[in-house]
Biopython code that builds the backbone (N, CA, C, O; Angstrom):
import numpy as np
from Bio.PDB.StructureBuilder import StructureBuilder

atoms = [
    (1, "MET", "N", (101.744, 100.286, 110.520)),
    (1, "MET", "CA", (101.100, 99.795, 109.313)),
    (1, "MET", "C", (102.024, 100.015, 108.128)),
    (1, "MET", "O", (102.881, 100.899, 108.127)),
    (2, "ILE", "N", (101.822, 99.191, 107.134)),
    (2, "ILE", "CA", (102.622, 99.241, 105.917)),
    (2, "ILE", "C", (101.674, 99.519, 104.746)),
    (2, "ILE", "O", (100.605, 98.916, 104.647)),
    (3, "GLN", "N", (102.071, 100.428, 103.872)),
    (3, "GLN", "CA", (101.306, 100.698, 102.663)),
    (3, "GLN", "C", (101.936, 99.928, 101.521)),
    (3, "GLN", "O", (103.159, 99.872, 101.400)),
    (4, "GLY", "N", (101.092, 99.330, 100.677)),
    (4, "GLY", "CA", (101.610, 98.573, 99.548)),
    (4, "GLY", "C", (100.585, 98.448, 98.434)),
    (4, "GLY", "O", (99.490, 99.008, 98.492)),
    (5, "ARG", "N", (100.983, 97.688, 97.411)),
    (5, "ARG", "CA", (100.106, 97.463, 96.263)),
    (5, "ARG", "C", (100.166, 95.987, 95.899)),
    (5, "ARG", "O", (101.247, 95.403, 95.820)),
    (6, "VAL", "N", (98.998, 95.388, 95.676)),
    (6, "VAL", "CA", (98.914, 93.969, 95.331)),
    (6, "VAL", "C", (99.503, 93.758, 93.935)),
    (6, "VAL", "O", (99.081, 94.389, 92.966)),
    (7, "ILE", "N", (100.497, 92.846, 93.850)),
    (7, "ILE", "CA", (101.143, 92.582, 92.563)),
    (7, "ILE", "C", (100.967, 91.142, 92.097)),
    (7, "ILE", "O", (101.381, 90.792, 90.992)),
    (8, "GLY", "N", (100.358, 90.308, 92.931)),
    (8, "GLY", "CA", (100.155, 88.932, 92.500)),
    (8, "GLY", "C", (99.429, 88.104, 93.540)),
    (8, "GLY", "O", (99.303, 88.497, 94.700)),
    (9, "LYS", "N", (98.950, 86.937, 93.095)),
    (9, "LYS", "CA", (98.309, 85.977, 93.982)),
    (9, "LYS", "C", (99.227, 84.783, 94.148)),
    (9, "LYS", "O", (99.917, 84.383, 93.210)),
    (10, "ILE", "N", (99.234, 84.222, 95.335)),
    (10, "ILE", "CA", (100.018, 83.032, 95.622)),
    (10, "ILE", "C", (99.049, 81.856, 95.674)),
    (10, "ILE", "O", (98.122, 81.850, 96.483)),
    (11, "TRP", "N", (99.258, 80.876, 94.827)),
    (11, "TRP", "CA", (98.394, 79.695, 94.782)),
    (11, "TRP", "C", (99.050, 78.571, 95.570)),
    (11, "TRP", "O", (100.242, 78.309, 95.411)),
    (12, "SER", "N", (98.276, 77.911, 96.414)),
    (12, "SER", "CA", (98.787, 76.823, 97.236)),
    (12, "SER", "C", (97.745, 75.710, 97.287)),
    (12, "SER", "O", (96.657, 75.898, 97.830)),
    (13, "SER", "N", (98.075, 74.566, 96.729)),
    (13, "SER", "CA", (97.120, 73.454, 96.738)),
    (13, "SER", "C", (97.094, 72.750, 98.091)),
    (13, "SER", "O", (96.131, 72.052, 98.409)),
    (14, "ARG", "N", (98.144, 72.931, 98.887)),
    (14, "ARG", "CA", (98.183, 72.349, 100.235)),
    (14, "ARG", "C", (98.591, 73.428, 101.220)),
    (14, "ARG", "O", (99.522, 74.193, 100.968)),
    (15, "ARG", "N", (97.891, 73.485, 102.342)),
    (15, "ARG", "CA", (98.259, 74.422, 103.396)),
    (15, "ARG", "C", (97.771, 73.899, 104.739)),
    (15, "ARG", "O", (96.928, 73.004, 104.789)),
    (16, "VAL", "N", (98.288, 74.445, 105.811)),
    (16, "VAL", "CA", (97.922, 73.974, 107.140)),
    (16, "VAL", "C", (96.443, 74.237, 107.402)),
    (16, "VAL", "O", (95.881, 75.226, 106.931)),
    (17, "THR", "N", (95.829, 73.343, 108.156)),
    (17, "THR", "CA", (94.385, 73.435, 108.375)),
    (17, "THR", "C", (93.983, 74.615, 109.247)),
    (17, "THR", "O", (92.829, 75.040, 109.206)),
    (18, "SER", "N", (94.909, 75.154, 110.035)),
    (18, "SER", "CA", (94.559, 76.288, 110.894)),
    (18, "SER", "C", (94.504, 77.622, 110.134)),
    (18, "SER", "O", (94.077, 78.633, 110.692)),
    (19, "LEU", "N", (94.929, 77.628, 108.878)),
    (19, "LEU", "CA", (94.846, 78.850, 108.073)),
    (19, "LEU", "C", (93.404, 79.009, 107.594)),
    (19, "LEU", "O", (92.897, 78.138, 106.887)),
    (20, "PRO", "N", (92.734, 80.103, 107.964)),
    (20, "PRO", "CA", (91.327, 80.285, 107.582)),
    (20, "PRO", "C", (91.153, 80.542, 106.086)),
    (20, "PRO", "O", (92.130, 80.707, 105.355)),
    (21, "ALA", "N", (89.918, 80.574, 105.650)),
    (21, "ALA", "CA", (89.615, 80.866, 104.247)),
    (21, "ALA", "C", (90.057, 82.282, 103.922)),
    (21, "ALA", "O", (89.848, 83.198, 104.717)),
    (22, "GLY", "N", (90.654, 82.461, 102.781)),
    (22, "GLY", "CA", (91.150, 83.759, 102.348)),
    (22, "GLY", "C", (92.254, 83.546, 101.331)),
    (22, "GLY", "O", (92.599, 82.407, 101.019)),
    (23, "ALA", "N", (92.800, 84.609, 100.823)),
    (23, "ALA", "CA", (93.824, 84.515, 99.785)),
    (23, "ALA", "C", (95.184, 84.930, 100.336)),
    (23, "ALA", "O", (95.277, 85.701, 101.291)),
    (24, "LEU", "N", (96.225, 84.407, 99.718)),
    (24, "LEU", "CA", (97.591, 84.847, 99.990)),
    (24, "LEU", "C", (98.010, 85.720, 98.807)),
    (24, "LEU", "O", (98.021, 85.265, 97.664)),
    (25, "LEU", "N", (98.349, 86.964, 99.088)),
    (25, "LEU", "CA", (98.683, 87.914, 98.025)),
    (25, "LEU", "C", (100.115, 88.393, 98.167)),
    (25, "LEU", "O", (100.617, 88.568, 99.277)),
    (26, "GLU", "N", (100.770, 88.605, 97.026)),
    (26, "GLU", "CA", (102.088, 89.216, 97.021)),
    (26, "GLU", "C", (101.877, 90.724, 96.932)),
    (26, "GLU", "O", (101.132, 91.212, 96.082)),
    (27, "VAL", "N", (102.543, 91.449, 97.820)),
    (27, "VAL", "CA", (102.375, 92.899, 97.902)),
    (27, "VAL", "C", (103.737, 93.560, 97.801)),
    (27, "VAL", "O", (104.691, 93.150, 98.463)),
    (28, "GLU", "N", (103.819, 94.590, 96.965)),
    (28, "GLU", "CA", (105.026, 95.406, 96.909)),
    (28, "GLU", "C", (104.804, 96.601, 97.819)),
    (28, "GLU", "O", (103.825, 97.332, 97.667)),
    (29, "THR", "N", (105.715, 96.799, 98.769)),
    (29, "THR", "CA", (105.558, 97.882, 99.734)),
    (29, "THR", "C", (106.006, 99.213, 99.136)),
    (29, "THR", "O", (106.669, 99.252, 98.099)),
    (30, "ALA", "N", (105.635, 100.292, 99.803)),
    (30, "ALA", "CA", (105.992, 101.625, 99.342)),
    (30, "ALA", "C", (107.504, 101.798, 99.261)),
    (30, "ALA", "O", (107.987, 102.603, 98.466)),
    (31, "GLY", "N", (108.257, 101.058, 100.067)),
    (31, "GLY", "CA", (109.714, 101.128, 100.052)),
    (31, "GLY", "C", (110.362, 100.242, 99.006)),
    (31, "GLY", "O", (111.589, 100.213, 98.907)),
    (32, "GLY", "N", (109.571, 99.515, 98.220)),
    (32, "GLY", "CA", (110.099, 98.674, 97.154)),
    (32, "GLY", "C", (110.294, 97.219, 97.535)),
    (32, "GLY", "O", (110.654, 96.409, 96.681)),
    (33, "GLY", "N", (110.066, 96.862, 98.796)),
    (33, "GLY", "CA", (110.166, 95.466, 99.214)),
    (33, "GLY", "C", (108.922, 94.681, 98.831)),
    (33, "GLY", "O", (107.920, 95.254, 98.403)),
    (34, "LYS", "N", (108.994, 93.376, 98.986)),
    (34, "LYS", "CA", (107.847, 92.522, 98.697)),
    (34, "LYS", "C", (107.565, 91.638, 99.894)),
    (34, "LYS", "O", (108.480, 91.237, 100.613)),
    (35, "LEU", "N", (106.280, 91.331, 100.106)),
    (35, "LEU", "CA", (105.904, 90.404, 101.156)),
    (35, "LEU", "C", (104.640, 89.661, 100.751)),
    (35, "LEU", "O", (103.920, 90.065, 99.838)),
    (36, "ILE", "N", (104.394, 88.560, 101.458)),
    (36, "ILE", "CA", (103.175, 87.790, 101.260)),
    (36, "ILE", "C", (102.254, 88.129, 102.423)),
    (36, "ILE", "O", (102.656, 88.039, 103.583)),
    (37, "ALA", "N", (101.021, 88.518, 102.116)),
    (37, "ALA", "CA", (100.065, 88.902, 103.154)),
    (37, "ALA", "C", (98.775, 88.110, 102.988)),
    (37, "ALA", "O", (98.349, 87.821, 101.870)),
    (38, "PHE", "N", (98.164, 87.765, 104.108)),
    (38, "PHE", "CA", (96.873, 87.086, 104.103)),
    (38, "PHE", "C", (95.792, 88.129, 103.865)),
    (38, "PHE", "O", (95.806, 89.199, 104.474)),
    (39, "ASP", "N", (94.852, 87.814, 102.975)),
    (39, "ASP", "CA", (93.812, 88.766, 102.581)),
    (39, "ASP", "C", (92.413, 88.224, 102.886)),
    (39, "ASP", "O", (91.916, 87.373, 102.148)),
    (40, "PRO", "N", (91.771, 88.697, 103.954)),
    (40, "PRO", "CA", (90.389, 88.298, 104.237)),
    (40, "PRO", "C", (89.365, 89.198, 103.543)),
    (40, "PRO", "O", (88.162, 88.962, 103.659)),
    (41, "LEU", "N", (89.827, 90.233, 102.817)),
    (41, "LEU", "CA", (88.928, 91.238, 102.243)),
    (41, "LEU", "C", (88.540, 90.992, 100.791)),
    (41, "LEU", "O", (87.519, 91.509, 100.337)),
    (42, "GLY", "N", (89.319, 90.224, 100.059)),
    (42, "GLY", "CA", (89.040, 90.005, 98.638)),
    (42, "GLY", "C", (89.622, 91.094, 97.757)),
    (42, "GLY", "O", (88.964, 91.529, 96.812)),
    (43, "CYS", "N", (90.832, 91.546, 98.036)),
    (43, "CYS", "CA", (91.478, 92.604, 97.253)),
    (43, "CYS", "C", (91.891, 92.095, 95.872)),
    (43, "CYS", "O", (92.057, 90.893, 95.664)),
    (44, "ASN", "N", (92.052, 93.022, 94.942)),
    (44, "ASN", "CA", (92.368, 92.700, 93.551)),
    (44, "ASN", "C", (93.777, 93.147, 93.178)),
    (44, "ASN", "O", (94.409, 93.925, 93.892)),
    (45, "MET", "N", (94.250, 92.641, 92.051)),
    (45, "MET", "CA", (95.549, 93.043, 91.495)),
    (45, "MET", "C", (95.570, 94.556, 91.307)),
    (45, "MET", "O", (94.591, 95.144, 90.848)),
    (46, "GLY", "N", (96.686, 95.180, 91.661)),
    (46, "GLY", "CA", (96.855, 96.613, 91.482)),
    (46, "GLY", "C", (96.258, 97.465, 92.586)),
    (46, "GLY", "O", (96.457, 98.680, 92.605)),
    (47, "GLU", "N", (95.533, 96.852, 93.502)),
    (47, "GLU", "CA", (94.873, 97.602, 94.567)),
    (47, "GLU", "C", (95.873, 98.051, 95.630)),
    (47, "GLU", "O", (96.762, 97.293, 96.018)),
    (48, "ALA", "N", (95.720, 99.286, 96.097)),
    (48, "ALA", "CA", (96.540, 99.814, 97.183)),
    (48, "ALA", "C", (95.944, 99.329, 98.501)),
    (48, "ALA", "O", (94.733, 99.406, 98.707)),
    (49, "VAL", "N", (96.811, 98.822, 99.402)),
    (49, "VAL", "CA", (96.333, 98.212, 100.642)),
    (49, "VAL", "C", (97.149, 98.660, 101.848)),
    (49, "VAL", "O", (98.257, 99.178, 101.711)),
    (50, "LEU", "N", (96.580, 98.450, 103.024)),
    (50, "LEU", "CA", (97.262, 98.654, 104.296)),
    (50, "LEU", "C", (97.477, 97.291, 104.939)),
    (50, "LEU", "O", (96.581, 96.446, 104.939)),
    (51, "ILE", "N", (98.670, 97.082, 105.488)),
    (51, "ILE", "CA", (99.040, 95.788, 106.054)),
    (51, "ILE", "C", (99.535, 95.991, 107.485)),
    (51, "ILE", "O", (100.211, 96.974, 107.787)),
    (52, "THR", "N", (99.193, 95.057, 108.350)),
    (52, "THR", "CA", (99.773, 95.007, 109.682)),
    (52, "THR", "C", (100.518, 93.684, 109.806)),
    (52, "THR", "O", (100.210, 92.722, 109.102)),
    (53, "GLN", "N", (101.499, 93.639, 110.704)),
    (53, "GLN", "CA", (102.323, 92.436, 110.836)),
    (53, "GLN", "C", (102.435, 91.992, 112.285)),
    (53, "GLN", "O", (102.064, 92.718, 113.208)),
    (54, "GLY", "N", (102.957, 90.782, 112.463)),
    (54, "GLY", "CA", (103.281, 90.254, 113.778)),
    (54, "GLY", "C", (102.074, 89.846, 114.588)),
    (54, "GLY", "O", (101.089, 89.341, 114.049)),
    (55, "SER", "N", (102.159, 90.070, 115.909)),
    (55, "SER", "CA", (101.105, 89.611, 116.814)),
    (55, "SER", "C", (99.776, 90.309, 116.547)),
    (55, "SER", "O", (98.720, 89.729, 116.799)),
    (56, "VAL", "N", (99.805, 91.526, 116.047)),
    (56, "VAL", "CA", (98.564, 92.231, 115.709)),
    (56, "VAL", "C", (97.849, 91.501, 114.575)),
    (56, "VAL", "O", (96.629, 91.342, 114.612)),
    (57, "ALA", "N", (98.600, 91.058, 113.569)),
    (57, "ALA", "CA", (98.018, 90.320, 112.447)),
    (57, "ALA", "C", (97.419, 89.004, 112.928)),
    (57, "ALA", "O", (96.281, 88.682, 112.585)),
    (58, "ALA", "N", (98.163, 88.246, 113.711)),
    (58, "ALA", "CA", (97.675, 86.951, 114.205)),
    (58, "ALA", "C", (96.511, 87.131, 115.177)),
    (58, "ALA", "O", (95.619, 86.285, 115.236)),
    (59, "GLY", "N", (96.514, 88.224, 115.936)),
    (59, "GLY", "CA", (95.469, 88.489, 116.918)),
    (59, "GLY", "C", (94.113, 88.812, 116.315)),
    (59, "GLY", "O", (93.104, 88.787, 117.020)),
    (60, "TYR", "N", (94.071, 89.113, 115.030)),
    (60, "TYR", "CA", (92.803, 89.399, 114.345)),
    (60, "TYR", "C", (91.866, 88.203, 114.410)),
    (60, "TYR", "O", (90.647, 88.370, 114.452)),
    (61, "PHE", "N", (92.421, 87.006, 114.418)),
    (61, "PHE", "CA", (91.645, 85.777, 114.386)),
    (61, "PHE", "C", (91.364, 85.329, 115.816)),
    (61, "PHE", "O", (92.104, 84.515, 116.368)),
    (62, "THR", "N", (90.318, 85.847, 116.405)),
    (62, "THR", "CA", (90.009, 85.547, 117.798)),
    (62, "THR", "C", (89.587, 84.092, 117.973)),
    (62, "THR", "O", (88.895, 83.514, 117.135)),
    (63, "GLY", "N", (90.028, 83.524, 119.090)),
    (63, "GLY", "CA", (89.641, 82.159, 119.416)),
    (63, "GLY", "C", (90.473, 81.074, 118.756)),
    (63, "GLY", "O", (90.261, 79.895, 119.038)),
    (64, "LYS", "N", (91.424, 81.434, 117.879)),
    (64, "LYS", "CA", (92.273, 80.449, 117.226)),
    (64, "LYS", "C", (93.705, 80.962, 117.142)),
    (64, "LYS", "O", (93.967, 82.164, 117.192)),
    (65, "THR", "N", (94.606, 80.018, 117.015)),
    (65, "THR", "CA", (95.993, 80.363, 116.733)),
    (65, "THR", "C", (96.222, 80.091, 115.255)),
    (65, "THR", "O", (96.051, 78.963, 114.791)),
    (66, "VAL", "N", (96.607, 81.123, 114.518)),
    (66, "VAL", "CA", (96.802, 80.974, 113.073)),
    (66, "VAL", "C", (98.217, 81.400, 112.686)),
    (66, "VAL", "O", (98.792, 82.292, 113.310)),
    (67, "PRO", "N", (98.775, 80.767, 111.660)),
    (67, "PRO", "CA", (100.133, 81.101, 111.227)),
    (67, "PRO", "C", (100.162, 82.270, 110.244)),
    (67, "PRO", "O", (100.603, 82.118, 109.105)),
    (68, "VAL", "N", (99.692, 83.435, 110.687)),
    (68, "VAL", "CA", (99.656, 84.622, 109.828)),
    (68, "VAL", "C", (100.557, 85.688, 110.438)),
    (68, "VAL", "O", (100.404, 86.053, 111.603)),
    (69, "ASP", "N", (101.494, 86.182, 109.641)),
    (69, "ASP", "CA", (102.416, 87.215, 110.106)),
    (69, "ASP", "C", (102.168, 88.561, 109.430)),
    (69, "ASP", "O", (102.613, 89.594, 109.932)),
    (70, "ALA", "N", (101.467, 88.563, 108.303)),
    (70, "ALA", "CA", (101.140, 89.810, 107.603)),
    (70, "ALA", "C", (99.683, 89.726, 107.165)),
    (70, "ALA", "O", (99.276, 88.750, 106.534)),
    (71, "LEU", "N", (98.901, 90.743, 107.497)),
    (71, "LEU", "CA", (97.460, 90.742, 107.254)),
    (71, "LEU", "C", (97.037, 92.036, 106.579)),
    (71, "LEU", "O", (97.368, 93.124, 107.048)),
    (72, "ILE", "N", (96.309, 91.919, 105.483)),
    (72, "ILE", "CA", (95.742, 93.106, 104.827)),
    (72, "ILE", "C", (94.522, 93.532, 105.640)),
    (72, "ILE", "O", (93.565, 92.773, 105.795)),
    (73, "ILE", "N", (94.574, 94.769, 106.161)),
    (73, "ILE", "CA", (93.497, 95.245, 107.021)),
    (73, "ILE", "C", (92.651, 96.331, 106.378)),
    (73, "ILE", "O", (91.642, 96.750, 106.945)),
    (74, "GLY", "N", (93.053, 96.789, 105.203)),
    (74, "GLY", "CA", (92.275, 97.834, 104.541)),
    (74, "GLY", "C", (92.684, 98.022, 103.096)),
    (74, "GLY", "O", (93.809, 97.727, 102.690)),
    (75, "SER", "N", (91.726, 98.526, 102.337)),
    (75, "SER", "CA", (91.952, 98.884, 100.946)),
    (75, "SER", "C", (91.953, 100.408, 100.874)),
    (75, "SER", "O", (91.034, 101.055, 101.377)),
    (76, "ILE", "N", (92.968, 100.976, 100.260)),
    (76, "ILE", "CA", (93.087, 102.440, 100.198)),
    (76, "ILE", "C", (92.284, 102.964, 99.012)),
    (76, "ILE", "O", (92.493, 102.548, 97.873)),
    (77, "ASP", "N", (91.373, 103.872, 99.292)),
    (77, "ASP", "CA", (90.589, 104.500, 98.224)),
    (77, "ASP", "C", (91.475, 105.499, 97.500)),
    (77, "ASP", "O", (92.083, 106.373, 98.117)),
    (78, "GLU", "N", (91.539, 105.356, 96.181)),
    (78, "GLU", "CA", (92.364, 106.255, 95.380)),
    (78, "GLU", "C", (91.478, 107.072, 94.464)),
    (78, "GLU", "O", (90.508, 106.569, 93.897)),
    (79, "GLU", "N", (91.825, 108.329, 94.328)),
    (79, "GLU", "CA", (91.075, 109.216, 93.446)),
    (79, "GLU", "C", (91.759, 109.228, 92.088)),
    (79, "GLU", "O", (92.956, 109.502, 92.004)),
    (80, "ASN", "N", (91.026, 108.938, 91.035)),
    (80, "ASN", "CA", (91.601, 108.937, 89.685)),
    (80, "ASN", "C", (91.547, 110.349, 89.107)),
    (80, "ASN", "O", (90.476, 110.948, 89.006)),
    (81, "ALA", "N", (92.699, 110.868, 88.731)),
    (81, "ALA", "CA", (92.769, 112.191, 88.111)),
    (81, "ALA", "C", (92.481, 112.071, 86.620)),
    (81, "ALA", "O", (92.919, 111.120, 85.973)),
    (82, "LYS", "N", (91.750, 113.030, 86.081)),
    (82, "LYS", "CA", (91.428, 113.009, 84.647)),
    (82, "LYS", "C", (92.241, 114.024, 83.906)),
    (82, "LYS", "O", (92.108, 114.153, 82.689)),
]
sb = StructureBuilder()
sb.init_structure("model")
sb.init_model(0)
sb.init_chain("A")
sb.init_seg("    ")
for serial, (resi, resn, name, xyz) in enumerate(atoms, 1):
    if name == "N":
        sb.init_residue(resn, " ", resi, " ")
    sb.init_atom(name, np.array(xyz, "f"), 0.0, 1.0, " ", f" {name:<3s}", serial, name[0])
structure = sb.get_structure()
């Protein structure tokens, strides 16, 4: 799994029909890299997330073949210090 933070949304007026409903988000990883991940959860800007990649990401969508290589699988709960 990869830990990252949502830094932007990717808008696409056209996409392949096999891509399910959800958002494409730009995520900055803990190592400073960036990737585009499919978000079925409805995450927001600045949110810390967990991402899986490859066949595990595509395998989430049972019964269909989807062109997803990076999938947000969780939102990390953060404690705000006062």
